[in-house]
BASE-548567 format. One record per residue: residue in three letters; x, y, z of N, C-alpha, C in turn; residue number from 1. Coordinates in pm, whole numbers, plus 32768, in hexadecimal, padded with zeros to 4 digits. Example, Ala and Ser with C-alpha at 12.3 -4.5 7.8 and 13.67 -1.06 7.14 Angstrom:
<nodes>
node r: ALA nx: 8527 ny: 7DC7 nz: 830C cax: 84CE cay: 7E3E caz: 830C cx: 8528 cy: 7EB6 cz: 830C k: 1
node r: SER nx: 8505 ny: 7F1F nz: 82C4 cax: 8557 cay: 7F96 caz: 82CA cx: 850A cy: 8003 cz: 8313 k: 2
</nodes>
This chain:
<nodes>
node r: UNK nx: 6B44 ny: 7776 nz: 8ADF cax: 6B12 cay: 77A8 caz: 8B4A cx: 6A91 cy: 77C2 cz: 8B84 k: 1
node r: UNK nx: 6A39 ny: 7802 nz: 8B30 cax: 69B9 cay: 783A caz: 8B65 cx: 6946 cy: 77B1 cz: 8B9B k: 2
node r: UNK nx: 6971 ny: 772B nz: 8B5C cax: 6912 cay: 76CF caz: 8BA1 cx: 6912 cy: 76B1 cz: 8C31 k: 3
node r: UNK nx: 69AA ny: 76D6 nz: 8C5E cax: 69A6 cay: 76B5 caz: 8CEE cx: 6981 cy: 7720 cz: 8D2F k: 4
node r: UNK nx: 696E ny: 777B nz: 8CFC cax: 6924 cay: 782E caz: 8D53 cx: 6896 cy: 77F7 cz: 8D7B k: 5
node r: UNK nx: 687C ny: 7839 nz: 8E19 cax: 6814 cay: 7823 caz: 8E18 cx: 67B7 cy: 7871 cz: 8DE0 k: 6
node r: UNK nx: 672D ny: 7873 nz: 8DCC cax: 66C5 cay: 78B8 caz: 8D7C cx: 66DF cy: 796D cz: 8D8D k: 7
node r: UNK nx: 6696 ny: 798D nz: 8D26 cax: 66A3 cay: 7A12 caz: 8D1F cx: 65DF cy: 7A50 cz: 8D27 k: 8
node r: UNK nx: 65EB ny: 7AAD nz: 8D75 cax: 6549 cay: 7AFD caz: 8DA0 cx: 6560 cy: 7B4D cz: 8D41 k: 9
node r: UNK nx: 64E4 ny: 7B35 nz: 8CC6 cax: 64B9 cay: 7B9E caz: 8C73 cx: 6452 cy: 7BD3 cz: 8CAE k: 10
node r: UNK nx: 6439 ny: 7C6A nz: 8CBA cax: 63CD cay: 7C96 caz: 8CE8 cx: 6391 cy: 7D19 cz: 8C76 k: 11
node r: UNK nx: 6348 ny: 7CFD nz: 8C34 cax: 6313 cay: 7D58 caz: 8BC9 cx: 6293 cy: 7D3D cz: 8BB4 k: 12
node r: UNK nx: 622E ny: 7DAD nz: 8BDC cax: 61A9 cay: 7DC2 caz: 8BA4 cx: 6167 cy: 7DB3 cz: 8B28 k: 13
node r: UNK nx: 61A8 ny: 7DB6 nz: 8AC0 cax: 6190 cay: 7D9A caz: 8A38 cx: 6198 cy: 7D1C cz: 8A06 k: 14
node r: UNK nx: 6135 ny: 7CB4 nz: 89EC cax: 615D cay: 7C5E caz: 89C4 cx: 61B2 cy: 7C24 cz: 895D k: 15
node r: UNK nx: 6197 ny: 7C86 nz: 88E0 cax: 61E1 cay: 7C69 caz: 887F cx: 6293 cy: 7C6C cz: 88A5 k: 16
node r: UNK nx: 628C ny: 7CE9 nz: 88E1 cax: 631F cay: 7D1E caz: 8912 cx: 6350 cy: 7CA5 cz: 8975 k: 17
node r: UNK nx: 6319 ny: 7C63 nz: 89C1 cax: 633B cay: 7C00 caz: 8A29 cx: 6352 cy: 7B9C cz: 89CF k: 18
node r: UNK nx: 630D ny: 7B6B nz: 8976 cax: 632D cay: 7AF5 caz: 8938 cx: 6386 cy: 7AF3 cz: 88EB k: 19
node r: UNK nx: 63BF ny: 7B67 nz: 88A5 cax: 644C cay: 7B82 caz: 886D cx: 64AB cy: 7B88 cz: 8899 k: 20
node r: UNK nx: 6493 ny: 7BB7 nz: 8911 cax: 652E cay: 7BBD caz: 8963 cx: 652F cy: 7B28 cz: 89A3 k: 21
node r: UNK nx: 64F1 ny: 7AF9 nz: 89BE cax: 64EC cay: 7A64 caz: 89F9 cx: 650B cy: 79FA cz: 8984 k: 22
node r: UNK nx: 64F6 ny: 7A22 nz: 891D cax: 6500 cay: 79C5 caz: 88A0 cx: 6599 cy: 79CB cz: 8874 k: 23
node r: UNK nx: 65D8 ny: 7A78 nz: 888B cax: 665D cay: 7A6C caz: 8870 cx: 66B3 cy: 7A2F cz: 88EC k: 24
node r: UNK nx: 6687 ny: 7A38 nz: 8952 cax: 66C1 cay: 7A21 caz: 89CD cx: 66DC cy: 7983 cz: 89D1 k: 25
node r: UNK nx: 6685 ny: 7943 nz: 8991 cax: 6674 cay: 78AA caz: 89A4 cx: 66C6 cy: 7879 cz: 891C k: 26
node r: UNK nx: 66C2 ny: 78DE nz: 88B7 cax: 671A cay: 7882 caz: 8844 cx: 67B4 cy: 78D6 cz: 885B k: 27
node r: UNK nx: 67E0 ny: 7901 nz: 88B9 cax: 6838 cay: 7919 caz: 88DB cx: 688A cy: 78D4 cz: 8955 k: 28
node r: UNK nx: 6829 ny: 784A nz: 8989 cax: 6844 cay: 77CE caz: 89D3 cx: 6807 cy: 7803 cz: 8A79 k: 29
node r: UNK nx: 67C5 ny: 7874 nz: 8A8E cax: 67AE cay: 7882 caz: 8AFA cx: 671F cy: 7852 cz: 8B2E k: 30
node r: UNK nx: 6721 ny: 7827 nz: 8B96 cax: 6677 cay: 7807 caz: 8BCC cx: 6653 cy: 7877 cz: 8BF5 k: 31
node r: UNK nx: 65BA ny: 789C nz: 8BF5 cax: 6585 cay: 791B caz: 8C0B cx: 6506 cy: 7911 cz: 8C4A k: 32
node r: UNK nx: 64EB ny: 7960 nz: 8CDD cax: 6467 cay: 794C caz: 8CF0 cx: 6432 cy: 79CE cz: 8CD5 k: 33
node r: UNK nx: 63AE ny: 79EF nz: 8CBB cax: 6378 cay: 7A46 caz: 8C86 cx: 631D cy: 7A70 cz: 8CE5 k: 34
node r: UNK nx: 62F5 ny: 7AFE nz: 8CED cax: 6276 cay: 7B45 caz: 8D5A cx: 624F cy: 7BB8 cz: 8D0F k: 35
node r: UNK nx: 61D2 ny: 7BC7 nz: 8D20 cax: 61A0 cay: 7C27 caz: 8CA0 cx: 6191 cy: 7CAF cz: 8D1D k: 36
node r: UNK nx: 61A2 ny: 7CC7 nz: 8DB2 cax: 61A6 cay: 7D2A caz: 8DDA cx: 6211 cy: 7D2B cz: 8E5E k: 37
node r: UNK nx: 6217 ny: 7D92 nz: 8E9A cax: 6262 cay: 7D85 caz: 8F38 cx: 6235 cy: 7D1B cz: 8F9A k: 38
node r: UNK nx: 61AA ny: 7D1C nz: 8F75 cax: 6158 cay: 7CC7 caz: 9006 cx: 6182 cy: 7C4D cz: 8FD9 k: 39
node r: UNK nx: 618D ny: 7C0F nz: 8F5D cax: 619C cay: 7B8B caz: 8F4E cx: 6220 cy: 7B63 cz: 8F42 k: 40
node r: UNK nx: 628C ny: 7BCC nz: 8F2F cax: 631F cay: 7BCB caz: 8F40 cx: 634C cy: 7BB0 cz: 8FC0 k: 41
node r: UNK nx: 630E ny: 7BE9 nz: 9028 cax: 631A cay: 7C07 caz: 90B6 cx: 62FB cy: 7B62 cz: 90E4 k: 42
node r: UNK nx: 62A0 ny: 7B43 nz: 90B9 cax: 6274 cay: 7AA7 caz: 90EF cx: 62E9 cy: 7A3D cz: 90D2 k: 43
node r: UNK nx: 631D ny: 7A63 nz: 9029 cax: 637D cay: 7A12 caz: 9000 cx: 63FE cy: 7A0C cz: 906F k: 44
node r: UNK nx: 6420 ny: 7AA1 nz: 9086 cax: 649F cay: 7ACF caz: 90BE cx: 64B3 cy: 7AAE cz: 916B k: 45
node r: UNK nx: 641D ny: 7A8E nz: 9188 cax: 6423 cay: 7A7A caz: 922B cx: 640D cy: 79E0 cz: 9236 k: 46
node r: UNK nx: 6415 ny: 7986 nz: 91B6 cax: 63F4 cay: 78FC caz: 91DA cx: 64A0 cy: 78E4 cz: 91F0 k: 47
node r: UNK nx: 64C0 ny: 7880 nz: 925F cax: 651C cay: 787B caz: 9290 cx: 657A cy: 7806 cz: 9238 k: 48
node r: UNK nx: 6505 ny: 77AD nz: 91F6 cax: 652F cay: 7732 caz: 919E cx: 6545 cy: 774A cz: 910E k: 49
node r: UNK nx: 6532 ny: 77E3 nz: 90EB cax: 656A cay: 7809 caz: 906D cx: 65EF cy: 7843 cz: 9068 k: 50
node r: UNK nx: 6662 ny: 780E nz: 901A cax: 66CA cay: 7861 caz: 901C cx: 66C0 cy: 78C7 cz: 8F9B k: 51
node r: UNK nx: 66F6 ny: 791F nz: 8F9E cax: 670C cay: 799B caz: 8F40 cx: 6780 cy: 79C1 cz: 8F30 k: 52
node r: UNK nx: 67B5 ny: 79D4 nz: 8E9C cax: 6834 cay: 7A00 caz: 8E84 cx: 6837 cy: 7AAC cz: 8E5D k: 53
node r: UNK nx: 67AE ny: 7ADC nz: 8E55 cax: 67A5 cay: 7B34 caz: 8DFF cx: 6705 cy: 7BA7 cz: 8E17 k: 54
node r: UNK nx: 66EF ny: 7C0E nz: 8E3E cax: 6677 cay: 7C55 caz: 8E2E cx: 667D cy: 7CB1 cz: 8DBA k: 55
node r: UNK nx: 663C ny: 7C84 nz: 8D4F cax: 6637 cay: 7CDE caz: 8CF0 cx: 659D cy: 7D1A cz: 8CF4 k: 56
node r: UNK nx: 6584 ny: 7D91 nz: 8CEA cax: 64F6 cay: 7DD8 caz: 8CFD cx: 64F4 cy: 7E53 cz: 8CAA k: 57
node r: UNK nx: 6469 ny: 7E65 nz: 8C76 cax: 642D cay: 7ED0 caz: 8C34 cx: 6453 cy: 7F47 cz: 8C9C k: 58
node r: UNK nx: 6475 ny: 7FCE nz: 8C86 cax: 647B cay: 801F caz: 8CE2 cx: 63DF cy: 8064 cz: 8D02 k: 59
node r: UNK nx: 63A9 ny: 806C nz: 8C77 cax: 631E cay: 808F caz: 8CB3 cx: 629E cy: 800A cz: 8C9F k: 60
node r: UNK nx: 62A4 ny: 7FEE nz: 8D11 cax: 622E cay: 7F9F caz: 8D30 cx: 61A9 cy: 7FC2 cz: 8D68 k: 61
node r: UNK nx: 6139 ny: 7F75 nz: 8D52 cax: 60B8 cay: 7FB4 caz: 8D71 cx: 6099 cy: 7FB6 cz: 8E1A k: 62
node r: UNK nx: 60F7 ny: 7F51 nz: 8E6D cax: 60B5 cay: 7F80 caz: 8F17 cx: 613E cy: 7FBC cz: 8F56 k: 63
node r: UNK nx: 61A7 ny: 7FBB nz: 8F0E cax: 61EF cay: 8012 caz: 8F58 cx: 628A cy: 8020 cz: 8EF9 k: 64
node r: UNK nx: 62EF ny: 807E nz: 8F0F cax: 6353 cay: 8071 caz: 8EB1 cx: 639A cy: 8005 cz: 8EE3 k: 65
node r: UNK nx: 641B ny: 8019 nz: 8E4D cax: 6452 cay: 7F86 caz: 8E6E cx: 64BE cy: 7FBE cz: 8EBD k: 66
node r: UNK nx: 64E0 ny: 803D nz: 8EF9 cax: 6537 cay: 8079 caz: 8F46 cx: 650E cy: 8032 cz: 8FE2 k: 67
node r: UNK nx: 6464 ny: 8042 nz: 9008 cax: 6445 cay: 8032 caz: 908C cx: 6427 cy: 7F7C cz: 9074 k: 68
node r: UNK nx: 6427 ny: 7F50 nz: 9019 cax: 643B cay: 7EAB caz: 9024 cx: 64D8 cy: 7E72 cz: 902C k: 69
node r: UNK nx: 6539 ny: 7EC1 nz: 8FF6 cax: 65C5 cay: 7E9C caz: 9014 cx: 65D9 cy: 7EB1 cz: 90A1 k: 70
node r: UNK nx: 65B2 ny: 7F2A nz: 90EF cax: 65D1 cay: 7F47 caz: 916F cx: 6580 cy: 7EA8 cz: 91DA k: 71
node r: UNK nx: 64E9 ny: 7EA4 nz: 91AD cax: 64CA cay: 7E42 caz: 91DF cx: 64F7 cy: 7DA2 cz: 91E0 k: 72
node r: UNK nx: 6536 ny: 7D97 nz: 916E cax: 6564 cay: 7D20 caz: 914A cx: 65EA cy: 7D0F cz: 918B k: 73
node r: UNK nx: 663A ny: 7D88 nz: 918D cax: 66C6 cay: 7D98 caz: 91DF cx: 66B9 cy: 7D7C cz: 928F k: 74
node r: UNK nx: 664F ny: 7D92 nz: 92AD cax: 661E cay: 7D94 caz: 932C cx: 65FC cy: 7CDD cz: 9371 k: 75
node r: UNK nx: 65E5 ny: 7CA0 nz: 92E8 cax: 65B3 cay: 7C26 caz: 9301 cx: 664D cy: 7BC4 cz: 92E1 k: 76
node r: UNK nx: 6685 ny: 7BFA nz: 9258 cax: 6710 cay: 7BBB caz: 9236 cx: 675B cy: 7C2E cz: 9210 k: 77
node r: UNK nx: 67A4 ny: 7C44 nz: 9285 cax: 6810 cay: 7CB4 caz: 9261 cx: 6878 cy: 7CB1 cz: 9201 k: 78
node r: UNK nx: 68AA ny: 7C47 nz: 91E4 cax: 6917 cay: 7C34 caz: 9165 cx: 68C2 cy: 7C0B cz: 90E3 k: 79
node r: UNK nx: 6859 ny: 7C0E nz: 90D1 cax: 6818 cay: 7C10 caz: 9049 cx: 6820 cy: 7C7B cz: 8FFA k: 80
node r: UNK nx: 6873 ny: 7C58 nz: 8F7B cax: 68A6 cay: 7CB9 caz: 8F1A cx: 6811 cy: 7CED cz: 8EDB k: 81
node r: UNK nx: 67F1 ny: 7D89 nz: 8EA8 cax: 679B cay: 7DA1 caz: 8E91 cx: 67B3 cy: 7E06 cz: 8E02 k: 82
node r: UNK nx: 674C ny: 7DBB nz: 8D9E cax: 6791 cay: 7E1A caz: 8D23 cx: 66FA cy: 7E5E cz: 8D03 k: 83
node r: UNK nx: 66F1 ny: 7ED3 nz: 8D01 cax: 6681 cay: 7F28 caz: 8CAB cx: 667A cy: 7F11 cz: 8BFF k: 84
node r: UNK nx: 65E1 ny: 7F24 nz: 8BFE cax: 65FC cay: 7F46 caz: 8B50 cx: 6585 cy: 7FA1 cz: 8B4D k: 85
node r: UNK nx: 65B9 ny: 800A nz: 8AFB cax: 654D cay: 8081 caz: 8AD1 cx: 656F cy: 80BA cz: 8A5C k: 86
node r: UNK nx: 64F9 ny: 80E2 nz: 8A21 cax: 650A cay: 8155 caz: 89AA cx: 654F cy: 81C6 cz: 89B4 k: 87
node r: UNK nx: 653C ny: 81EF nz: 8A48 cax: 6565 cay: 8284 caz: 8A70 cx: 65EE cy: 8257 cz: 8AB1 k: 88
node r: UNK nx: 6650 ny: 81FD nz: 8A93 cax: 66AC cay: 8201 caz: 8AD0 cx: 670A cy: 8288 cz: 8AFA k: 89
node r: UNK nx: 6702 ny: 82DD nz: 8AB6 cax: 674D cay: 8375 caz: 8ABC cx: 6717 cy: 83CC cz: 8B23 k: 90
node r: UNK nx: 66A6 ny: 8381 nz: 8B54 cax: 6649 cay: 83E5 caz: 8BC0 cx: 665C cy: 836D cz: 8C50 k: 91
node r: UNK nx: 668D ny: 832B nz: 8C40 cax: 6674 cay: 82D6 caz: 8CC2 cx: 66F6 cy: 82D9 cz: 8D2A k: 92
node r: UNK nx: 66D2 ny: 82FF nz: 8D95 cax: 6766 cay: 8301 caz: 8E05 cx: 6776 cy: 8261 cz: 8E3A k: 93
node r: UNK nx: 67DD ny: 8231 nz: 8E07 cax: 67DE cay: 819A caz: 8E1B cx: 684E cy: 81A8 cz: 8EAB k: 94
node r: UNK nx: 6804 ny: 814F nz: 8F04 cax: 684D cay: 814D caz: 8FB2 cx: 68D6 cy: 80F2 cz: 8F80 k: 95
node r: UNK nx: 6937 ny: 8129 nz: 8FDA cax: 6995 cay: 80F8 caz: 8FDE cx: 6998 cy: 8057 cz: 8FD2 k: 96
node r: UNK nx: 69E5 ny: 802E nz: 8FB9 cax: 69E8 cay: 7F7F caz: 8FB1 cx: 6994 cy: 7F49 cz: 8F57 k: 97
node r: UNK nx: 6926 ny: 7F8D nz: 8EFA cax: 68BD cay: 7F6B caz: 8ECA cx: 68E6 cy: 7F7B cz: 8E20 k: 98
node r: UNK nx: 68AD ny: 7F35 nz: 8DCD cax: 68C9 cay: 7F4B caz: 8D41 cx: 683F cy: 7F81 cz: 8CFF k: 99
node r: UNK nx: 6877 ny: 7FAF nz: 8C54 cax: 6800 cay: 7FD4 caz: 8C15 cx: 6833 cy: 7FC4 cz: 8B88 k: 100
node r: UNK nx: 67C5 ny: 7F83 nz: 8B45 cax: 67CA cay: 7FA1 caz: 8AB5 cx: 6754 cy: 7FD5 cz: 8A84 k: 101
node r: UNK nx: 675E ny: 800C nz: 8A04 cax: 670C cay: 8080 caz: 89B7 cx: 66AC cy: 801A cz: 897E k: 102
node r: UNK nx: 662F ny: 802A nz: 896D cax: 65DD cay: 7FFB caz: 88FB cx: 65DA cy: 804C cz: 8874 k: 103
node r: UNK nx: 65CE ny: 8021 nz: 87F4 cax: 65FE cay: 7F8B caz: 87F2 cx: 6678 cy: 7F7E cz: 87EF k: 104
node r: UNK nx: 669D ny: 7EED nz: 87F6 cax: 6711 cay: 7EAE caz: 881C cx: 6719 cy: 7E31 cz: 87A3 k: 105
node r: UNK nx: 67AF ny: 7E15 nz: 8792 cax: 67C9 cay: 7DA3 caz: 873D cx: 67E4 cy: 7D15 cz: 878A k: 106
node r: UNK nx: 67C6 ny: 7CD6 nz: 873B cax: 67E2 cay: 7C38 caz: 877D cx: 6860 cy: 7C4E cz: 87B5 k: 107
node r: UNK nx: 68C6 ny: 7C72 nz: 8769 cax: 694E cay: 7C81 caz: 8788 cx: 695A cy: 7CE6 cz: 8805 k: 108
node r: UNK nx: 6936 ny: 7D41 nz: 8815 cax: 6932 cay: 7DA6 caz: 8865 cx: 68F7 cy: 7D6B cz: 88FE k: 109
node r: UNK nx: 6878 ny: 7D21 nz: 88E7 cax: 6865 cay: 7CED caz: 896B cx: 68C5 cy: 7C86 cz: 8983 k: 110
node r: UNK nx: 68EE ny: 7C1E nz: 8922 cax: 695A cay: 7BC0 caz: 8967 cx: 69B9 cy: 7C19 cz: 89C0 k: 111
node r: UNK nx: 6A03 ny: 7C64 nz: 8974 cax: 6A91 cay: 7CAF caz: 89A4 cx: 6A69 cy: 7CDA cz: 8A22 k: 112
node r: UNK nx: 69DF ny: 7D13 nz: 8A33 cax: 69BA cay: 7D60 caz: 8ABA cx: 69B4 cy: 7CF6 cz: 8B20 k: 113
node r: UNK nx: 6979 ny: 7C73 nz: 8B0A cax: 6920 cay: 7C10 caz: 8B69 cx: 69D0 cy: 7BDA cz: 8B99 k: 114
node r: UNK nx: 6A2E ny: 7B97 nz: 8B29 cax: 6AA6 cay: 7B8D caz: 8B41 cx: 6AE9 cy: 7BCE cz: 8B8A k: 115
node r: UNK nx: 6B05 ny: 7C4A nz: 8B82 cax: 6B60 cay: 7CB8 caz: 8BAE cx: 6B1B cy: 7CA4 cz: 8C6F k: 116
node r: UNK nx: 6AB8 ny: 7C8D nz: 8C6B cax: 6A5C cay: 7CA0 caz: 8CF4 cx: 6A70 cy: 7C28 cz: 8D4A k: 117
node r: UNK nx: 6A63 ny: 7BC1 nz: 8D17 cax: 6A81 cay: 7B35 caz: 8D4E cx: 6AFA cy: 7AF7 cz: 8D4E k: 118
</nodes>
């Protein structure tokens, strides 16, 4: 099923964490587009030629919060599912209709969360 899914956009400012998430998602059969910050992510989101199935973003980015990024993304793509990843999952208010996964997470947890959203 994942191979027919449009790409997932992963936004994570930590290069190593981003690489690990991308590797896991690709192992699970997903195509991934990556961005190191919100500005780069918004360029991808604003590209009408770029299909996206999911926005997975770190909650704490250097240029804005994941929540601010999600709000801007949904102005451009109102139906884009959003998954926040955070090491502080217990302290984050997740807006209605959005999802959260706590870091660190296992491959199985990430797989199950992404599948349940898509």
